[in-house]
N, C-alpha and C positions, 0 to 999 in steps of 0.2 A: 663426501657426504655433506649435505646441508640439513641443519636442524630444522624442524618444523614443529609447531606447537599443536598438539591435538586438544581441542576443548569439547568435552561433552556437554549435554544439556545442563546437567548439575553444575558445571564449572561457570556457566554464564547466566544462569537463570536469575541470580539476584545481584548482578553487577551494575546494574543502571536502571534509574527511574525513567518514566516517559518522557521527561524533559530532556534529558541527555540524548535520547534517541532522536528527538525533535531537532536539537541543534546539530547532531551529526548529519542527519538527513536533509536539513535545510542547506547546510554548506554544500553538500554534494550536488543538489539540484542547481545550486548557484554554479558550481563548476560545470554542470551539463549546460547551462546557459551560456557559459564562456567557451563551450567548444569540447567538453569532455565527451569521448565516445562511448556510446551505449547502443546495444541492439535489443529489439524486442524479444519475448520469449519465443522458443521452438518448441512445439508440443508434438509429440510422437504418440500416436493412439494405437493401441494394440486391441485387436478384436476378440481374441480368445487366448487366455482369460482377459476379461475387459479391464484396461487400465491405460495409463498414460505416463510417458517419461518427458520431463519438462526441463529445459535450460535456459539460462540468459546469461550475459556477461557485461561488464562495464569497467572502465579505467578512469580513476580519479587522480589525475596528475598531482595536484596540490596536497592531497591527503598522502600520496606515495603509495597507493595501493590499487590493485585490480583484482578482478575475481568475478565470482558469480554465484549462481545458485543452481542447484539440479535436485530434482525429487522424483520419485516414483510414487505413484498413488493409484490405488485400486487392486488390480491383479487378485490372485487367490486370497491374499491375506486381508483385502479390503482395508488397508490402512495406508499410510504415507510416511515416507522417510526423507528428510531434508538434509542436504549436505552443502555446505558453503566453503569452497576453497578460496583462500586468500593469498595473493602474491605481492612481493614488492615490485612497485611500478618502475623502479630505476634498475634494479638488478635483474629483475624477472624471476628471482628465487622465491621459493614457497616460504610464506610466512606462518600460516595457520591452516587448519583444517577443522571446521566447527560443524558440530551437530546443530543444524539450524532450526530445529523445531520450537525451542522455547523463546528464540528471538523473533519468530515469525509475526506474531499479532503486534509486537511492539515496533518492529521496523515498518510494518504495514500501516499501523496506526499513525506512524510519524509522518509519512508521506501524506495521508490523509490531513493531518493537522497542518502541515506546510501549505498544502493546498487551499484549506479551509482559511488559513490567516492571510493568504495572498488574495482571496476573493470574497470571503464573507464581510458583511457590514462590521465595522469596528465596534458598534454597539449591541452586536448579536448577543442575546443571553439565553435563549431558548433553542433546544436541540431536539430533533425527532430522530430515533434510531430504529431502522427497520432490520431486524435481526438480533439474536441474542445469544450467539456463540461466541467463541474466542476472539475472533476478529471483530466483532461489534464492541466487546469489551476494550480491546486495544484501541480502536478509533475513539471511543468516548474518553478514556483515560488520556489519550494524547491531545484531543482538541481541547479538553479542559485545561491544558497547559497554555493554549493560545487565546482563549476567550474566557470571560468571567461568566461561565455557565451557571445559571440559576435555576432553570427548569429543564428536565428531560422527560420525554415520552417514549416509551419503548413498546414496540409491536413485533411479536413473531406469532406464527399460527398456533403454536402449543402454549396454552394458558400457563401451564406450570413453568415452562422455560422462561416466559417474559417476566413472570413474578418473581423468579428466582433471581434473575438479572436485575430487576428493580432493587429487590432487597440487598443484594450484594453491592451494587453501585451506591445505594443510599449510605451504607457504611463507610465506603471507601472515598466519596467525594462530598464536597459541601453543598452540591446542588441537590434539589428535590428530584427524585427519580421515580416515576410512576408508570406502571404497565397500563396500557389501553387495549381496547378490544378490536381496533382495526387500525390499518394503516392511515386511513382517512382521518381518524381521531389523532394519530400521531403528527401528521403532516399539518394539519390545521394550526395556524398561527405560529408555526415554527420558524425561526430565523435561519436555522441550518438544519438540512436533512441528510442523514447518512444511511445508505443501504450497504448492508454486509450480509448478504444471503447467498444461498445456492440455488435461488429460484431462477428458472428459465425464461419466465414471463415477467413483465413490468410488475413491481410491487406497490405502486400507487399511481393515482391519476395525476397527471401533470396539471390539469385544471385546478387541483386543490392547492397548488402552491400560491403563497401570497407574494405580491410583488416585493422585491428585495430579497428573496430567499436564496441561499446558497445551498447547492446539493453536491455532496461528495458520493460518487458511486465506486464501490470496490470489490463488489462479490462476484462478478462474472467477467470473464476473459475469454469468450467463444464467439465466433462470428454468427452463430445461430441462437445465442441466448442473450437476454438482455434484462436488466433490473429497471431501466428507465423507459418509459413509453416515448413514442414520437412526438407527443404533445410537449413533454418537458423539454426536448431539445428544440423544438420549434419556439418555444418561449424564452429560451435561454439567449441572452444578450451575449454571453461569452461562453464558448465551450472550450475548455482546455484539457490537455491530456498530459500524463506523465512522459510519454513518447509519442510524437505524432505519427511515426510509422505504424502505430497500432491501428490507425483508421483503415489500413488495408489488410490486417491480420486478425485481430481478435476484439476490436473495440464493438461488441455486438449491438449496443445501443445505437451508435452512430451508423454502423453499416445497415442496420434494418430500417432506420428512419430515412436514410439515404435512398434505400430501395423503395421506400413508400413515397418518395418523392417531396418529403417534407424539408429535407436539408441538402445541402450540396458540400463540395469540399471547401468552398468559399467560406462556409459556416464554421470551419475550424479556426478558432482564434490563435491557437499555437500550443507550445509547451509550457509547462510550468516553470522550467529554467528561464525561458525568455521573459515571463513575467518577473521573476525575481531579480533579474539583472536590468530590468527596465527597458528591454528591447520591445517589449509590448505592454500596453497598460493592463492593470488589473481592473478591479471594479471602479466604475466611473461615476455611478450615482446610486442612491439609496433604493431606487425603485427597480433596479436592473436584477434579473434572475441570472446566477451563474452557476456553471456546472464543471466539476473537476471530475475527469474520468481517470480512476487510478486502478489499472489492471496489474500492476506490479512489474517491477524492473529490477536489474541488478544494481542500479544506482544506489537505491537505499540499503540493498543487501551489503554491498562493499562498504558503504558508509558505517552501518551497524556493526558488521563484522569487524572492522579495523578498530572502531571504537571499544569494542569488547575484548579484542585481542590485546590492545594496549593495557587495558585495566586488568585483564587476567594475568599478563606478564608482570605487572607491578605487584599483583597480589600473590605470585608465585603459584598460580594454579595450571592445571593442565598437565599434558604429559608430552615430553619431547619424543618425536619420531624422527626418523632419517629418510631423506631422500637423496637418491644418486643422480648427480647431473648427467646429463646426456653424453657429455664428452667422456665419462668414465664408463657408464653403463652400456653404452653402444659399442665401445672397443674393448671393454673388459680389462682396461688398465687401471 
């Protein structure tokens, strides 16, 4: 038998601040840039009851961990459950099994922050957030660790939600956070724009972006849905993804802009990891508009899960469970 640590949401919820997630995820994408294997998500859709089952995987050789993420969402319960299995990359043995819900906004926010750090202007101080849910909170808290954010404008369609978001973030951050009545008002004069929504159609007009703006889009990963309009991608000097293979599967903003004839495959600058290891340049001038398309991968999941696993083990958290190796279980010996 092999011992494996089960970590519930309550075991990991307070183990790390956003900066720790950002550091772990940055190193993971650096490993990806040096050849670490990862695959984009596979999404299986069920019609009745309506729901989806999603999986993805990655190996981080230097971290010494591999694993992924799987979750069911929708179905009759109209809810979601996130599971993150973590394995030792040298022995192949299971290390941990995590309830992945509580880490989700933090690890997703971390990759948004790493992409923003690689592509936004160094002097960026103003941020527009489109969306006001848990993912928007995760993005804002993480980006605040890589830039000296002074002003934040948040927009979401429900007035109460955006005002609650602004009130909470004003207490949590040093920045001034204000709710605004439209996406146009949020985007105007913003140095950085983050979209974290479930909207199937573009959430702002790309013509409203000021020269030099960086955009991080993370709320959609479906070939038929997009948060960014074709104009945004047309104006972008650099379009960077977490995984380039997503341009063929679920990068809806790019897929639809390509179908409109606005961009081609040659307009894909490359992956975030390529920029981090200087295989490709990041921002090259202060007038350039840049886009980071973050649809979610196991790269940040494995990085965050391993960081939490190590901290939990040191703190004596979690519960040991047994896994039988196949050599024993298949033979009964």
